[in-house]
C-alpha positions in Angstrom: -0.7 0.5 -0.2 2.6 2.3 1.0 4.4 2.3 -2.6 1.1 2.4 -3.9 0.2 5.5 -2.6 4.1 6.7 -2.5 4.8 10.4 -3.8 8.4 9.8 -4.9 9.3 11.6 -7.1 8.3 14.4 -5.8 6.3 15.7 -9.1 4.1 19.7 -8.8 1.5 18.8 -11.3 1.3 15.8 -9.0 1.4 17.2 -6.0 -1.4 19.5 -7.5 -3.6 17.1 -8.6 -2.9 14.8 -5.7 -3.1 17.3 -3.5 -6.6 18.9 -5.0 -8.4 15.7 -5.1 -8.2 14.5 -1.6 -8.7 18.3 -0.4 -12.0 18.7 -2.3 -13.0 15.0 -2.0 -12.2 15.5 2.5 -13.6 18.8 3.1 -16.1 19.5 -0.9 -17.1 23.2 -0.9 -15.4 24.7 2.2 -12.2 24.0 0.9 -13.5 24.8 -2.5 -13.8 28.4 -0.8 -10.3 28.9 0.1 -8.0 31.2 -1.9 -6.4 34.8 -2.5 -7.3 38.0 -3.6 -5.4 39.4 -6.7 -6.1 43.0 -6.8 -10.3 43.3 -7.5 -10.2 39.7 -8.3 -10.9 36.7 -5.4 -9.0 33.4 -6.9 -9.8 30.1 -5.4 -8.5 26.7 -4.5 -9.8 25.6 -8.2 -8.9 28.6 -9.9 -5.1 28.1 -8.3 -4.8 24.7 -9.4 -5.6 25.0 -12.9 -3.7 28.0 -13.0 -0.3 25.8 -11.3 -0.7 23.4 -13.7 -1.3 25.1 -16.8 2.6 26.6 -15.1 4.0 23.3 -14.8 2.8 21.9 -18.9 4.3 25.5 -19.7 7.4 24.6 -17.9 8.0 21.1 -18.5 6.1 20.0 -21.6 5.4 23.4 -23.6 5.4 22.2 -27.1 2.5 19.4 -26.0 0.6 22.3 -24.0 0.9 24.9 -27.1 -0.3 22.2 -29.8 -3.2 21.3 -27.8 -3.9 24.6 -27.0 -3.8 25.6 -31.4 -5.0 22.9 -32.8 -7.3 21.1 -29.9 -5.0 18.0 -31.2 -3.0 15.7 -28.7 -4.8 15.0 -25.7 -7.2 13.1 -27.2 -11.0 13.1 -29.4 -12.1 13.9 -25.5 -9.1 16.8 -25.4 -10.1 17.9 -28.4 -14.4 18.4 -27.5 -12.8 20.4 -25.2 -10.9 22.2 -27.3 -13.8 23.5 -29.1 -15.6 23.4 -26.3 -13.6 26.2 -24.0 -13.5 27.9 -27.8 -17.2 28.6 -28.3 -17.3 29.2 -24.3 -15.2 32.9 -25.1 -16.7 33.8 -27.6 -20.4 33.4 -25.4 -18.7 35.3 -22.6 -17.1 37.8 -24.7 -20.8 38.2 -26.0 -22.1 38.7 -22.5 -19.9 40.5 -20.1 -20.6 44.0 -21.3 -23.8 43.2 -20.1 -24.2 41.0 -17.0 -20.5 41.7 -15.8 -19.7 38.9 -12.9 -22.5 37.0 -13.7 -20.6 36.1 -17.7 -17.1 35.4 -16.0 -18.7 32.8 -13.7 -20.5 31.2 -16.6 -17.4 31.2 -18.4 -15.2 29.3 -15.5 -18.0 26.6 -15.2 -17.4 25.2 -18.8 -13.3 26.1 -18.7 -12.7 24.1 -16.0 -13.1 21.4 -19.0 -9.0 22.7 -19.1 -8.1 20.4 -16.2 -8.9 17.0 -18.6 -5.7 18.0 -20.7 -3.9 19.3 -18.2 -4.4 16.6 -16.0 -3.8 13.8 -19.5 -0.4 15.6 -20.0 0.9 14.8 -16.4 0.4 11.8 -16.0 2.6 10.3 -18.1 2.9 6.9 -16.8 0.4 4.1 -15.1 1.7 4.6 -11.9 0.6 8.5 -11.5 -2.4 6.9 -13.3 -2.5 4.0 -10.4 -2.0 6.2 -7.3 -4.6 9.6 -8.5 -7.2 6.8 -9.4 -6.0 5.1 -5.4 -5.7 8.6 -3.4 -9.6 9.6 -5.3 -10.8 6.3 -4.1 -9.0 6.6 -0.3 -9.8 9.8 0.6 -13.8 9.1 0.4 -13.2 6.2 2.8 -11.6 9.6 5.1 -14.5 11.4 5.1 -17.1 8.4 5.4 -15.6 8.3 8.4 -15.4 11.5 9.9 -18.7 11.6 8.9 -20.3 8.0 10.9 -17.6 10.0 13.7 -20.2 13.0 13.7 -23.6 11.0 13.7 -21.9 8.7 16.8 -20.9 11.6 18.7 -23.3 14.0 17.5 -20.1 16.7 17.6 -20.8 19.2 14.8 -17.7 19.1 12.4 -17.0 20.8 9.4 -19.7 18.4 7.4 -23.2 20.6 8.7 -26.3 19.0 8.3 -29.1 19.3 6.2 -33.3 18.5 7.1 -35.2 17.3 4.4 -39.0 17.2 4.8 -40.2 12.8 3.7 -43.4 10.9 4.1 -44.6 13.9 6.5 -41.6 13.9 8.8 -38.3 15.5 9.0 -35.3 13.6 9.2 -32.0 15.1 10.0 -29.0 13.5 7.4 -24.8 14.5 7.6 -23.7 17.0 5.5 -24.7 18.1 2.1 -25.5 15.6 -1.4 -21.7 16.2 -2.5 -20.7 14.6 0.4 -23.6 12.1 -0.8 -21.8 11.8 -3.9 -18.3 10.9 -2.9 -18.5 7.9 -0.1 -20.9 6.5 -3.1 -18.0 7.1 -5.6 -15.6 5.7 -3.4 -17.5 3.0 -2.3 -18.1 2.2 -5.8 -14.3 1.9 -6.6 -13.6 -0.2 -3.5 -16.0 -3.0 -4.5 -13.8 -3.0 -8.2 -10.9 -3.1 -6.3 -12.3 -5.9 -3.7 -13.5 -7.5 -7.2 -10.3 -7.4 -9.4 -8.4 -7.8 -6.7 -6.2 -9.7 -4.0 -4.1 -7.4 -2.0 -5.9 -5.3 0.7 -9.5 -7.5 0.2 -10.0 -6.6 4.0 -9.1 -3.0 3.6 -11.7 -2.7 0.9 -14.4 -4.4 2.3 -13.9 -2.7 5.2 -13.8 1.1 3.2 -16.7 0.1 0.9 -18.8 -1.2 4.4 -17.8 2.7 5.8 -18.5 4.3 2.5 -22.5 3.1 2.1 -23.0 3.8 5.9 -22.0 7.8 5.5 -23.9 7.2 2.4 -26.9 6.5 4.1 -26.4 8.9 6.9 -25.4 11.0 4.5 -29.6 10.7 2.4 -27.9 11.8 -0.6 -30.9 10.1 -3.3 -28.7 11.5 -6.4 -26.1 9.6 -4.9 -27.7 6.5 -4.4 -29.0 6.4 -8.5 -25.5 7.4 -9.2 -24.0 4.6 -7.6 -27.0 2.2 -9.4 -26.0 3.8 -12.6 -22.5 2.5 -12.3 -23.6 -0.6 -10.5 -25.8 -1.3 -14.5 -22.9 -0.4 -16.2 -20.5 -2.4 -14.4 -22.5 -5.4 -14.9 -23.6 -5.2 -18.1 -18.8 -5.0 -19.0 -17.8 -7.7 -16.7 -17.6 -11.5 -17.4 -20.1 -13.8 -16.1 -18.0 -14.8 -13.3 -17.2 -11.9 -11.9 -20.8 -11.1 -12.4 -22.0 -13.4 -9.4 -19.3 -11.5 -6.9 -20.6 -8.1 -8.2 -24.4 -9.2 -7.7 -23.9 -11.1 -4.4 -22.2 -7.5 -3.6 -24.7 -5.3 -4.2 -27.7 -7.7 -3.7 -26.2 -7.6 0.1 -26.3 -3.6 -0.7 -29.6 -3.2 -1.5 -31.0 -6.0 1.1 -29.4 -3.7 3.7 -31.5 -0.5 3.0 -34.3 -3.3 2.8 -33.3 -4.0 6.0 -33.2 -0.2 7.5 -36.9 -0.3 7.2 -37.7 -2.7 10.0 -34.7 -3.3 12.3 -34.9 -1.8 15.8 -32.4 1.0 15.7 -30.7 0.0 18.7 -28.6 -1.6 16.7 -25.4 0.0 15.3 -25.7 1.3 11.6 -29.5 1.2 11.8 -30.6 4.4 12.2 -28.8 5.1 9.2 -30.3 2.9 6.8 -33.7 3.5 8.4 -33.1 6.7 6.9 -31.7 5.9 3.5 -35.3 3.6 3.7 -37.7 6.6 4.1 -35.3 9.0 1.4 -35.1 6.0 -1.1 -39.2 6.3 -0.6 -40.0 9.1 -0.1 -38.4 9.8 -3.6 -40.6 6.9 -5.2 -44.1 8.2 -3.9 -43.8 11.0 -6.2 -45.3 14.0 -6.1 -45.5 14.4 -1.9 -41.8 14.3 -2.0 -40.8 18.7 -1.4 -37.3 17.1 -2.4 -38.1 16.0 -5.7 -41.2 18.9 -6.3 -38.1 21.3 -5.9 -36.5 19.7 -8.9 -39.1 18.8 -11.2 -40.4 22.6 -11.1 -37.0 23.7 -12.1 -36.6 21.0 -15.0 -39.8 22.3 -15.9 -38.2 25.9 -16.4 -35.6 25.5 -17.8 -36.2 23.2 -20.3 -38.8 25.9 -21.4 -35.5 28.5 -21.6 -33.7 26.1 -23.7 -36.4 25.4 -25.9 -36.7 29.2 -26.7 -33.5 28.4 -27.9 -32.4 25.0 -29.2 -29.6 24.6 -31.1 -26.8 27.5 -29.2 -28.8 28.0 -26.0 -29.9 31.7 -24.4 -25.9 32.6 -23.7 -24.1 34.0 -20.3 -24.9 35.6 -17.4 -28.9 36.1 -18.2 -31.4 34.6 -15.4 -32.2 31.1 -17.4 -34.9 29.8 -14.3 -37.7 33.1 -15.7 -40.8 32.4 -13.4 -39.1 31.1 -10.4 -35.8 33.5 -9.6 -36.2 36.5 -11.6 -34.3 38.5 -9.6 -31.5 35.3 -8.2 -28.4 37.0 -9.2 -28.0 39.3 -7.0 -26.0 39.4 -3.7 -23.0 37.5 -5.0 -25.8 34.4 -4.2 -24.7 32.8 -7.9 -26.9 29.3 -7.4 -30.1 30.7 -6.5 -31.1 30.9 -10.3 -29.5 27.5 -11.3 -31.9 24.2 -11.7 -30.0 21.8 -9.9 -29.8 19.0 -13.1 -25.8 20.2 -14.5 -27.3 18.8 -18.3 -30.1 21.0 -18.7 -27.3 23.8 -17.1 -25.7 23.6 -20.0 -28.9 23.1 -22.6 -30.0 26.0 -21.5 -26.4 28.3 -21.7 -25.2 27.1 -25.1 -27.3 24.9 -25.8 -27.3 21.6 -28.6 -23.8 22.2 -29.8 -22.3 23.1 -26.6 -24.9 20.1 -25.2 -23.2 17.7 -28.0 -19.6 18.7 -27.0 -19.4 18.0 -23.2 -21.6 14.1 -23.9 -19.0 13.7 -26.8 -15.6 14.5 -24.6 -17.5 12.9 -21.3 -18.5 9.7 -23.2 -15.8 9.1 -25.1 -13.3 8.7 -22.2 -16.1 6.6 -20.1 -16.4 4.9 -23.7 -12.7 4.0 -24.3 -12.1 3.6 -20.1 -15.4 1.0 -20.4 -13.5 -1.2 -23.4 -10.3 -1.6 -21.4 -12.5 -3.0 -18.4 -13.6 -5.6 -20.4 -10.9 -6.6 -21.6 -8.5 -6.6 -19.6 -9.9 -6.7 -16.3 -7.1 -3.9 -14.2 -8.9 -2.7 -10.8 -8.1 0.3 -11.4 -9.3 1.1 -14.4 -12.7 -1.1 -13.1 -12.2 1.2 -9.9 -12.4 4.6 -12.3 -14.7 4.0 -14.5 -17.2 3.5 -11.6 -16.0 7.0 -10.1 -16.9 8.4 -13.7 -20.2 7.0 -13.7 -21.4 7.8 -10.4 -21.0 11.2 -11.1 -21.5 11.5 -14.2 -25.5 9.8 -12.9 -24.9 12.3 -9.7 -25.2 15.5 -12.1 -28.1 14.7 -13.8 -29.8 16.0 -10.3 -27.6 18.9 -8.7 -25.0 21.5 -8.8 -22.5 19.4 -10.4 -20.4 21.3 -13.6 -22.4 24.2 -11.6 -19.8 24.1 -8.6 -15.9 24.0 -9.0 -14.4 21.1 -6.3 -17.1 19.0 -8.4 -16.6 20.0 -12.1 -12.7 19.7 -12.0 -11.8 16.4 -10.2 -14.2 15.1 -12.9 -12.6 16.1 -16.0 -9.2 15.4 -13.5 -10.4 11.6 -13.5 -11.7 11.5 -17.0 -8.2 12.1 -17.7 -7.1 9.8 -15.5 -9.4 7.5 -16.6 -8.5 7.8 -20.0 -4.4 7.5 -19.2 -6.0 4.2 -17.5 -7.4 3.0 -20.7 -4.4 3.2 -22.9 -1.4 1.9 -20.9 -3.2 -0.7 -20.2 -3.9 -1.8 -23.8 -0.4 -0.4 -24.6 0.8 -2.9 -21.5 -0.8 -6.0 -23.2 0.1 -5.6 -26.1 3.6 -5.1 -25.8 3.0 -8.8 -23.1 1.4 -10.0 -26.6 4.5 -9.6 -28.6 7.1 -10.3 -26.3 8.8 -13.8 -26.6 7.2 -16.1 -23.3 11.4 -17.5 -23.3 13.0 -13.9 -22.8 13.8 -13.4 -19.1 11.8 -10.8 -16.8 13.9 -8.1 -16.5 14.5 -7.5 -20.5 10.9 -7.6 -21.1 9.3 -4.5 -22.3 8.9 -1.9 -19.2 5.0 -0.8 -20.3 4.5 -4.4 -18.3 5.8 -3.8 -14.9 2.8 -2.0 -13.8 0.5 -4.3 -16.0 -1.0 -7.2 -13.8 -4.1 -9.2 -15.0 -7.0 -9.8 -12.2 -7.2 -13.1 -10.7 -8.0 -15.1 -7.5 
């Protein structure tokens, strides 16, 4: 484990990537708000990390970054789609800024955070670093889960806070915001991947998955549950029969735990959290009686009408996209009041079908490449990265996802990590097949060193 997580040799860009992922996954929005003022312009942790990665790329790989900036090539198809998206976003910003000022800057930042993909892709020059990023991303979710459960058990409010929801005619108190639920859900699915494909540290991964599941129950984020279910469905389709059985047993155990939470006495440790999760799931299935669901449905109807007014290119940056409900939402620096709590509808409203297609292509190409790698090469880290990405992508359909910097940047970093993992898995397999079996291990291709097929 120590070797897997080792940061040696020290590289500034990897310290920035891993440090950012760990800080934002453990401390979420409170970490993302850390920053400095550069004259009249505030720069937050995400912006500082982005500029740091850009500076490292310009110093260490100036040819690659300048080639991508000038042509969009060199960072796979996902990088090309994001290059086009970033170029469009600059045009949208220049049109909107004279009228909407800071609100146009907000929307520019949301789409320009796609720059994290090529910068992370260039920084991850080998499979070893991509594995480290994936492990830190998943294991930091376990750290968060422990903190959430400690707050629930002791009643001491840490940095996580609490959230009360009115469900099934009663108020239920949950630990933390929905973002914490997404982090623990994605970490849980990543740990399940390690549990299935990797012999080493199996007890640690099993214990971590259980802790993340209990933390998700204590958080009660239904959108995170949907994301985890989507990742489970995708995994089930990609795995062979042997692995499907193991994966199915694990998922069946989690489902049974949720169902048991509604019937077992709350004096049993862990059952109160399961009970609250059961209430949340049953309330979501009840439809119109769920206030939280109605809150989103009304916003989705409103923003859909806004998008249909300009379906191809959207309404642009800065202006309100929830006209009926929040005509004066963009005041007092409360930037998120006028957002629909669905990232994909937000993209459609701002940049129309063209912008949405570019986002979908960037996400889809990366996830598809990773899915192919999982299906054919069965590498644990590839599987874990895939589960993290699909969980977060599903979660984004119900919340402020790209609209929040730590979610936005974290997703593009993990997509770049997943693409690099998929590429190195393929390269290592081809190298392994091309080498004579009689050749001594010390003379084999170095790409094979980090490649070990899954086994039991």
